[in-house]
LUMROVEX-792109 format. One record per atom (N, C-alpha, C): residue number from 1; residue in one letter; atom name; y, x, z. Coordinates in steps of 0.02 Angstrom, whole numbers, plus 50000, padded with zeros to 5 digits. Layout:
BEGIN
NUM,A,CA,Y,X,Z
...
This chain:
BEGIN
1,X,N,53115,56918,55227
1,X,CA,53113,56878,55166
1,X,C,53102,56805,55183
2,X,N,53059,56792,55233
2,X,CA,53046,56724,55253
2,X,C,53109,56692,55282
3,X,N,53148,56733,55319
3,X,CA,53210,56708,55348
3,X,C,53260,56690,55293
4,X,N,53263,56732,55241
4,X,CA,53309,56720,55186
4,X,C,53293,56655,55150
5,X,N,53227,56644,55138
5,X,CA,53207,56581,55106
5,X,C,53225,56521,55149
6,X,N,53215,56527,55215
6,X,CA,53230,56473,55260
6,X,C,53304,56458,55261
7,X,N,53346,56512,55262
7,X,CA,53419,56503,55260
7,X,C,53441,56469,55196
8,X,N,53411,56490,55140
8,X,CA,53428,56461,55076
8,X,C,53411,56387,55074
9,X,N,53353,56369,55103
9,X,CA,53332,56299,55104
9,X,C,53380,56258,55146
10,X,N,53399,56284,55205
10,X,CA,53445,56248,55248
10,X,C,53513,56239,55214
11,X,N,53536,56293,55181
11,X,CA,53601,56290,55147
11,X,C,53600,56239,55090
12,X,N,53543,56237,55054
12,X,CA,53537,56189,54999
12,X,C,53539,56117,55025
13,X,N,53504,56105,55080
13,X,CA,53504,56038,55109
13,X,C,53573,56017,55132
14,X,N,53610,56065,55164
14,X,CA,53677,56051,55187
14,X,C,53724,56036,55128
15,X,N,53717,56076,55075
15,X,CA,53760,56066,55016
15,X,C,53745,55999,54984
16,X,N,53681,55981,54978
16,X,CA,53662,55917,54949
16,X,C,53689,55860,54991
17,X,N,53685,55868,55057
17,X,CA,53710,55815,55101
17,X,C,53785,55806,55094
18,X,N,53820,55862,55087
18,X,CA,53893,55858,55078
18,X,C,53910,55822,55013
19,X,N,53875,55839,54959
19,X,CA,53887,55808,54895
19,X,C,53872,55734,54896
20,X,N,53817,55716,54929
20,X,CA,53799,55645,54933
20,X,C,53850,55607,54975
21,X,N,53875,55638,55029
21,X,CA,53925,55606,55071
21,X,C,53990,55595,55033
22,X,N,54009,55647,54993
22,X,CA,54070,55641,54953
22,X,C,54062,55587,54900
23,X,N,54004,55584,54870
23,X,CA,53992,55533,54818
23,X,C,53993,55463,54848
24,X,N,53967,55456,54909
24,X,CA,53967,55392,54942
24,X,C,54037,55369,54958
25,X,N,54080,55416,54981
25,X,CA,54149,55399,54995
25,X,C,54186,55379,54932
26,X,N,54172,55415,54877
26,X,CA,54203,55400,54813
26,X,C,54182,55331,54788
27,X,N,54119,55314,54800
27,X,CA,54094,55249,54778
27,X,C,54127,55192,54817
28,X,N,54146,55205,54880
28,X,CA,54177,55155,54921
28,X,C,54252,55148,54907
29,X,N,54281,55196,54872
29,X,CA,54353,55195,54859
29,X,C,54370,55140,54809
30,X,N,54417,55096,54825
30,X,CA,54436,55042,54780
30,X,C,54463,55070,54714
31,X,N,54445,55039,54659
31,X,CA,54466,55061,54593
31,X,C,54508,55007,54559
32,X,N,54542,55027,54506
32,X,CA,54582,54979,54467
32,X,C,54589,55004,54396
33,X,N,54610,54961,54352
33,X,CA,54625,54979,54283
33,X,C,54699,54997,54278
34,X,N,54714,55047,54236
34,X,CA,54784,55067,54229
34,X,C,54794,55104,54162
35,X,N,54856,55104,54139
35,X,CA,54875,55144,54081
35,X,C,54900,55210,54108
36,X,N,54866,55265,54088
36,X,CA,54879,55330,54119
36,X,C,54896,55382,54066
37,X,N,54941,55427,54083
37,X,CA,54957,55485,54041
37,X,C,54937,55548,54078
38,X,N,54895,55590,54048
38,X,CA,54875,55653,54078
38,X,C,54915,55712,54050
39,X,N,54958,55697,54002
39,X,CA,55003,55747,53973
39,X,C,55066,55711,53950
40,X,N,55121,55748,53944
40,X,CA,55183,55719,53921
40,X,C,55182,55713,53845
41,X,N,55216,55662,53820
41,X,CA,55218,55652,53747
41,X,C,55240,55581,53730
42,X,N,55215,55556,53673
42,X,CA,55231,55489,53651
42,X,C,55178,55440,53671
43,X,N,55179,55380,53642
43,X,CA,55130,55328,53659
43,X,C,55057,55350,53649
44,X,N,55048,55399,53605
44,X,CA,54979,55420,53589
44,X,C,54944,55453,53648
45,X,N,54981,55476,53699
45,X,CA,54950,55509,53757
45,X,C,54927,55459,53809
46,X,N,54944,55396,53801
46,X,CA,54925,55345,53850
46,X,C,54852,55325,53842
47,X,N,54817,55319,53898
47,X,CA,54746,55300,53899
47,X,C,54736,55243,53948
48,X,N,54693,55196,53929
48,X,CA,54675,55141,53974
48,X,C,54613,55163,54013
49,X,N,54620,55173,54078
49,X,CA,54566,55203,54118
49,X,C,54555,55165,54182
50,X,N,54500,55182,54215
50,X,CA,54486,55159,54283
50,X,C,54505,55215,54330
51,X,N,54549,55201,54377
51,X,CA,54573,55252,54423
51,X,C,54570,55225,54495
52,X,N,54581,55269,54542
52,X,CA,54581,55249,54612
52,X,C,54641,55204,54627
53,X,N,54629,55151,54663
53,X,CA,54684,55107,54683
53,X,C,54727,55141,54736
54,X,N,54793,55139,54730
54,X,CA,54835,55171,54780
54,X,C,54830,55135,54848
55,X,N,54839,55173,54900
55,X,CA,54839,55146,54967
55,X,C,54909,55151,54996
56,X,N,54936,55097,55023
56,X,CA,55004,55099,55049
56,X,C,55010,55142,55112
57,X,N,55065,55180,55115
57,X,CA,55081,55217,55176
57,X,C,55108,55168,55228
58,X,N,55124,55193,55286
58,X,CA,55145,55148,55341
58,X,C,55210,55111,55326
59,X,N,55250,55138,55279
59,X,CA,55313,55104,55261
59,X,C,55311,55073,55192
60,X,N,55251,55061,55166
60,X,CA,55242,55034,55099
60,X,C,55200,54970,55099
61,X,N,55203,54935,55043
61,X,CA,55161,54876,55032
61,X,C,55122,54886,54968
62,X,N,55063,54859,54965
62,X,CA,55022,54860,54905
62,X,C,55032,54794,54868
63,X,N,55053,54799,54805
63,X,CA,55067,54739,54765
63,X,C,55016,54734,54708
64,X,N,54986,54675,54701
64,X,CA,54943,54662,54643
64,X,C,54988,54641,54586
65,X,N,54990,54682,54534
65,X,CA,55037,54671,54479
65,X,C,55012,54614,54434
66,X,N,55054,54564,54425
66,X,CA,55038,54509,54381
66,X,C,55073,54517,54313
67,X,N,55134,54544,54315
67,X,CA,55171,54557,54253
67,X,C,55210,54622,54261
68,X,N,55217,54658,54206
68,X,CA,55254,54721,54207
68,X,C,55293,54727,54142
69,X,N,55353,54754,54146
69,X,CA,55396,54761,54087
69,X,C,55394,54831,54058
70,X,N,55426,54837,54000
70,X,CA,55435,54902,53967
70,X,C,55510,54912,53957
71,X,N,55536,54968,53980
71,X,CA,55607,54980,53973
71,X,C,55620,55054,53958
72,X,N,55683,55074,53945
72,X,CA,55697,55143,53925
72,X,C,55672,55197,53972
73,X,N,55663,55181,54036
73,X,CA,55639,55232,54083
73,X,C,55568,55254,54067
74,X,N,55529,55210,54036
74,X,CA,55459,55227,54022
74,X,C,55451,55283,53971
75,X,N,55481,55278,53911
75,X,CA,55475,55334,53864
75,X,C,55510,55397,53888
76,X,N,55565,55390,53926
76,X,CA,55598,55449,53952
76,X,C,55553,55486,54001
77,X,N,55521,55449,54044
77,X,CA,55475,55479,54092
77,X,C,55414,55508,54057
78,X,N,55387,55469,54009
78,X,CA,55327,55490,53974
78,X,C,55339,55554,53934
79,X,N,55399,55563,53908
79,X,CA,55414,55623,53868
79,X,C,55414,55687,53910
80,X,N,55425,55679,53976
80,X,CA,55427,55738,54019
80,X,C,55494,55773,54019
81,X,N,55541,55748,53979
81,X,CA,55606,55781,53972
81,X,C,55643,55784,54038
82,X,N,55637,55731,54078
82,X,CA,55672,55729,54142
82,X,C,55623,55729,54201
83,X,N,55566,55760,54192
83,X,CA,55515,55761,54244
83,X,C,55542,55790,54309
84,X,N,55579,55843,54305
84,X,CA,55606,55874,54366
84,X,C,55657,55829,54399
85,X,N,55702,55798,54358
85,X,CA,55753,55755,54387
85,X,C,55722,55691,54416
86,X,N,55672,55663,54382
86,X,CA,55641,55601,54405
86,X,C,55589,55614,54459
87,X,N,55567,55675,54467
87,X,CA,55515,55691,54517
87,X,C,55447,55666,54497
88,X,N,55433,55660,54432
88,X,CA,55368,55635,54409
88,X,C,55318,55692,54402
89,X,N,55255,55675,54411
89,X,CA,55200,55723,54404
89,X,C,55142,55691,54367
90,X,N,55103,55732,54335
90,X,CA,55043,55709,54300
90,X,C,54983,55710,54347
91,X,N,54934,55665,54337
91,X,CA,54935,55608,54290
91,X,C,54987,55556,54310
92,X,N,55012,55521,54260
92,X,CA,55067,55475,54270
92,X,C,55049,55404,54248
93,X,N,55066,55355,54289
93,X,CA,55060,55285,54270
93,X,C,55130,55257,54263
94,X,N,55154,55243,54202
94,X,CA,55221,55217,54193
94,X,C,55227,55146,54220
95,X,N,55286,55116,54210
95,X,CA,55296,55047,54231
95,X,C,55346,55042,54287
96,X,N,55409,55024,54271
96,X,CA,55463,55022,54320
96,X,C,55489,54951,54333
97,X,N,55463,54902,54298
97,X,CA,55482,54832,54309
97,X,C,55418,54794,54326
98,X,N,55414,54764,54384
98,X,CA,55352,54730,54404
98,X,C,55366,54663,54438
99,X,N,55315,54621,54436
99,X,CA,55314,54560,54475
99,X,C,55242,54548,54495
100,X,N,55231,54527,54557
100,X,CA,55163,54517,54580
100,X,C,55159,54489,54650
101,X,N,55100,54497,54680
101,X,CA,55086,54470,54746
101,X,C,55070,54527,54795
102,X,N,55100,54525,54854
102,X,CA,55086,54575,54905
102,X,C,55014,54565,54930
103,X,N,54975,54619,54927
103,X,CA,54906,54617,54951
103,X,C,54900,54636,55025
104,X,N,54935,54690,55043
104,X,CA,54934,54711,55113
104,X,C,54994,54756,55125
105,X,N,55010,54768,55188
105,X,CA,55069,54807,55205
105,X,C,55053,54860,55257
106,X,N,55095,54912,55258
106,X,CA,55089,54963,55309
106,X,C,55116,54938,55375
107,X,N,55101,54975,55428
107,X,CA,55118,54952,55496
107,X,C,55193,54949,55509
108,X,N,55233,54986,55471
108,X,CA,55305,54986,55482
108,X,C,55342,54938,55436
109,X,N,55306,54901,55395
109,X,CA,55337,54853,55350
109,X,C,55348,54787,55388
110,X,N,55410,54763,55390
110,X,CA,55426,54703,55429
110,X,C,55450,54644,55387
111,X,N,55474,54658,55326
111,X,CA,55504,54606,55285
111,X,C,55455,54576,55233
112,X,N,55397,54606,55227
112,X,CA,55348,54582,55178
112,X,C,55282,54567,55214
113,X,N,55245,54520,55185
113,X,CA,55179,54505,55212
113,X,C,55132,54488,55155
114,X,N,55068,54492,55167
114,X,CA,55018,54475,55117
114,X,C,55029,54404,55091
115,X,N,55027,54397,55025
115,X,CA,55037,54332,54994
115,X,C,55106,54321,54967
116,X,N,55154,54363,54985
116,X,CA,55223,54356,54960
116,X,C,55226,54370,54885
117,X,N,55261,54328,54849
117,X,CA,55274,54340,54778
117,X,C,55338,54381,54773
118,X,N,55335,54438,54740
118,X,CA,55391,54484,54737
118,X,C,55403,54509,54666
119,X,N,55462,54536,54656
119,X,CA,55477,54572,54594
119,X,C,55521,54631,54611
120,X,N,55520,54683,54570
120,X,CA,55560,54741,54588
120,X,C,55552,54800,54542
121,X,N,55576,54857,54568
121,X,CA,55581,54918,54528
121,X,C,55552,54977,54568
122,X,N,55488,54992,54559
122,X,CA,55458,55049,54594
122,X,C,55491,55115,54571
123,X,N,55519,55153,54616
123,X,CA,55556,55213,54598
123,X,C,55516,55262,54557
124,X,N,55453,55269,54571
124,X,CA,55411,55317,54536
124,X,C,55362,55284,54488
125,X,N,55377,55223,54467
125,X,CA,55334,55189,54419
125,X,C,55269,55166,54449
126,X,N,55218,55159,54406
126,X,CA,55153,55135,54429
126,X,C,55139,55064,54410
127,X,N,55188,55030,54379
127,X,CA,55181,54960,54363
127,X,C,55131,54944,54308
128,X,N,55109,54994,54270
128,X,CA,55060,54982,54218
128,X,C,54989,54988,54244
129,X,N,54981,54977,54307
129,X,CA,54916,54974,54339
129,X,C,54906,54906,54370
130,X,N,54845,54891,54390
130,X,CA,54832,54827,54421
130,X,C,54864,54821,54490
131,X,N,54876,54879,54522
131,X,CA,54907,54880,54588
131,X,C,54959,54936,54590
132,X,N,55011,54927,54631
132,X,CA,55061,54978,54640
132,X,C,55087,54974,54712
133,X,N,55106,55031,54739
133,X,CA,55135,55032,54806
133,X,C,55211,55034,54800
134,X,N,55244,54998,54845
134,X,CA,55317,54995,54845
134,X,C,55343,54997,54917
135,X,N,55406,55016,54924
135,X,CA,55439,55009,54989
135,X,C,55475,54942,54991
136,X,N,55497,54923,55051
136,X,CA,55532,54859,55058
136,X,C,55596,54857,55017
137,X,N,55628,54914,55008
137,X,CA,55691,54917,54971
137,X,C,55682,54914,54896
138,X,N,55621,54918,54872
138,X,CA,55609,54919,54800
138,X,C,55590,54850,54772
139,X,N,55579,54801,54815
139,X,CA,55561,54734,54791
139,X,C,55599,54681,54830
140,X,N,55602,54622,54800
140,X,CA,55632,54564,54832
140,X,C,55587,54504,54820
141,X,N,55600,54450,54856
141,X,CA,55562,54389,54845
141,X,C,55574,54362,54775
142,X,N,55521,54345,54739
142,X,CA,55528,54318,54672
142,X,C,55558,54248,54675
143,X,N,55611,54235,54636
143,X,CA,55637,54166,54635
143,X,C,55585,54117,54611
144,X,N,55581,54061,54644
144,X,CA,55531,54010,54625
144,X,C,55543,53983,54555
145,X,N,55605,53988,54532
145,X,CA,55622,53962,54466
145,X,C,55599,54007,54409
146,X,N,55576,54067,54425
146,X,CA,55554,54114,54373
146,X,C,55479,54122,54374
147,X,N,55449,54127,54315
147,X,CA,55378,54145,54311
147,X,C,55372,54220,54325
148,X,N,55311,54243,54335
148,X,CA,55302,54315,54348
148,X,C,55323,54356,54287
149,X,N,55309,54332,54227
149,X,CA,55329,54368,54166
149,X,C,55405,54372,54161
150,X,N,55439,54317,54177
150,X,CA,55512,54316,54174
150,X,C,55541,54362,54228
151,X,N,55513,54360,54287
151,X,CA,55538,54402,54341
151,X,C,55530,54476,54326
152,X,N,55476,54494,54292
152,X,CA,55464,54565,54276
152,X,C,55513,54592,54225
153,X,N,55549,54548,54191
153,X,CA,55599,54569,54142
153,X,C,55668,54580,54173
154,X,N,55675,54567,54238
154,X,CA,55740,54569,54270
154,X,C,55759,54636,54301
155,X,N,55718,54670,54340
155,X,CA,55741,54722,54387
155,X,C,55786,54777,54358
156,X,N,55763,54814,54308
156,X,CA,55802,54871,54286
156,X,C,55867,54849,54252
157,X,N,55864,54800,54208
157,X,CA,55924,54777,54174
157,X,C,55976,54750,54222
158,X,N,55954,54707,54268
158,X,CA,56001,54677,54316
158,X,C,56028,54729,54365
159,X,N,55985,54774,54387
159,X,CA,56007,54826,54435
159,X,C,56058,54872,54402
160,X,N,56047,54891,54339
160,X,CA,56093,54935,54304
160,X,C,56161,54901,54297
161,X,N,56161,54837,54277
161,X,CA,56223,54800,54270
161,X,C,56260,54793,54336
162,X,N,56223,54777,54389
162,X,CA,56253,54769,54456
162,X,C,56285,54834,54480
163,X,N,56248,54889,54472
163,X,CA,56275,54953,54495
163,X,C,56339,54972,54457
164,X,N,56340,54958,54392
164,X,CA,56399,54974,54351
164,X,C,56459,54931,54369
165,X,N,56448,54866,54373
165,X,CA,56504,54819,54383
165,X,C,56526,54813,54456
166,X,N,56478,54810,54501
166,X,CA,56494,54797,54571
166,X,C,56501,54861,54612
167,X,N,56449,54903,54611
167,X,CA,56450,54963,54652
167,X,C,56503,55014,54628
168,X,N,56509,55023,54562
168,X,CA,56556,55073,54536
168,X,C,56624,55043,54518
169,X,N,56624,54993,54474
169,X,CA,56688,54964,54452
169,X,C,56719,54918,54503
170,X,N,56680,54893,54551
170,X,CA,56704,54847,54603
170,X,C,56739,54786,54572
171,X,N,56704,54757,54523
171,X,CA,56731,54699,54488
171,X,C,56742,54641,54536
172,X,N,56799,54607,54529
172,X,CA,56813,54551,54573
172,X,C,56847,54495,54534
173,X,N,56855,54439,54567
173,X,CA,56884,54380,54535
173,X,C,56953,54394,54507
174,X,N,56966,54366,54448
174,X,CA,57031,54374,54417
174,X,C,57035,54430,54367
175,X,N,56987,54476,54369
175,X,CA,56986,54531,54322
175,X,C,56952,54509,54257
176,X,N,56964,54546,54204
176,X,CA,56930,54534,54140
176,X,C,56897,54599,54119
177,X,N,56835,54594,54097
177,X,CA,56797,54653,54078
177,X,C,56771,54646,54007
178,X,N,56774,54701,53970
178,X,CA,56746,54703,53902
178,X,C,56676,54732,53905
179,X,N,56627,54694,53882
179,X,CA,56557,54714,53886
179,X,C,56531,54728,53816
180,X,N,56518,54791,53802
180,X,CA,56487,54809,53738
180,X,C,56412,54797,53743
181,X,N,56382,54775,53689
181,X,CA,56310,54761,53691
181,X,C,56294,54704,53737
182,X,N,56337,54652,53736
182,X,CA,56328,54596,53781
182,X,C,56266,54555,53768
183,X,N,56232,54566,53712
183,X,CA,56171,54528,53697
183,X,C,56108,54567,53714
184,X,N,56117,54629,53740
184,X,CA,56059,54670,53758
184,X,C,56034,54655,53828
185,X,N,55984,54693,53850
185,X,CA,55954,54681,53915
185,X,C,56003,54688,53972
186,X,N,56041,54744,53974
186,X,CA,56090,54754,54027
186,X,C,56150,54709,54016
187,X,N,56172,54702,53953
187,X,CA,56231,54663,53937
187,X,C,56226,54590,53957
188,X,N,56168,54560,53946
188,X,CA,56161,54489,53965
188,X,C,56168,54479,54040
189,X,N,56143,54526,54079
189,X,CA,56152,54521,54151
189,X,C,56224,54536,54170
190,X,N,56256,54582,54135
190,X,CA,56326,54599,54151
190,X,C,56371,54539,54142
191,X,N,56360,54501,54088
191,X,CA,56401,54441,54076
191,X,C,56391,54391,54132
192,X,N,56329,54381,54153
192,X,CA,56316,54332,54206
192,X,C,56344,54355,54273
193,X,N,56339,54419,54288
193,X,CA,56365,54445,54351
193,X,C,56441,54439,54353
194,X,N,56474,54454,54296
194,X,CA,56546,54448,54293
194,X,C,56567,54375,54305
195,X,N,56532,54329,54275
195,X,CA,56549,54258,54284
195,X,C,56538,54237,54356
196,X,N,56482,54259,54386
196,X,CA,56466,54240,54455
196,X,C,56518,54266,54504
197,X,N,56551,54322,54487
197,X,CA,56601,54351,54532
197,X,C,56671,54328,54516
198,X,N,56676,54278,54470
198,X,CA,56741,54250,54456
198,X,C,56783,54290,54408
199,X,N,56753,54337,54373
199,X,CA,56790,54378,54325
199,X,C,56778,54352,54254
200,X,N,56825,54365,54210
200,X,CA,56816,54347,54141
200,X,C,56783,54403,54103
201,X,N,56744,54387,54052
201,X,CA,56711,54438,54012
201,X,C,56719,54422,53938
202,X,N,56720,54473,53898
202,X,CA,56722,54464,53825
202,X,C,56679,54516,53792
203,X,N,56653,54498,53735
203,X,CA,56610,54543,53697
203,X,C,56642,54555,53629
204,X,N,56642,54617,53605
204,X,CA,56671,54629,53538
204,X,C,56630,54593,53485
205,X,N,56663,54569,53431
205,X,CA,56626,54534,53379
205,X,C,56575,54579,53346
206,X,N,56519,54549,53326
206,X,CA,56467,54587,53292
206,X,C,56492,54609,53224
207,X,N,56482,54672,53208
207,X,CA,56504,54697,53144
207,X,C,56462,54668,53087
208,X,N,56495,54653,53033
208,X,CA,56459,54629,52974
208,X,C,56443,54688,52930
209,X,N,56381,54692,52910
209,X,CA,56359,54747,52867
209,X,C,56351,54722,52796
210,X,N,56386,54754,52751
210,X,CA,56382,54735,52680
210,X,C,56331,54779,52645
211,X,N,56284,54748,52612
211,X,CA,56232,54785,52576
211,X,C,56248,54780,52501
212,X,N,56259,54838,52469
212,X,CA,56276,54837,52398
212,X,C,56221,54872,52357
């Protein structure tokens, strides 16, 4: 019986030590504020919380987010409808358009360094947090002519337009392209890309709505 009590006491001390060690490590873990979803749904599932700050892998950089945009990918991801296709998992931090400052980089990152101003499109979101991890291919140097808020409005719209016109349609000088929705986010970039590549562009006239 005396041995049993002694074993129980030793086990209790070991368990307490493990818990205290775990708590100490948790206390040392950097934290950040973020908009988080713990379940799929509409805007009502979003919560403003304190969460663990992500740590960059050897091929990633940690970016301090200064501005983040809202685009169609956010509600689609949040709904969970394309969770399997997008590879998203809960808990989820949305945000696919970002602009910010590189805080630190992984050992295999060669094109980015701490202090760089960047903007881009994190493949798996995360832009609605104070920090997000990205690969070198997901961000570019922020143009000096753009503010961080302006730069954060560029990535998805411009990338979508570029992929459609250049990568797929292979638009080139001398061609003319009809752009529907030329005043929208993607359309405004499409018009500019067409012009920059020496192609002509036109937009259908806005329909007039008669109210009787």
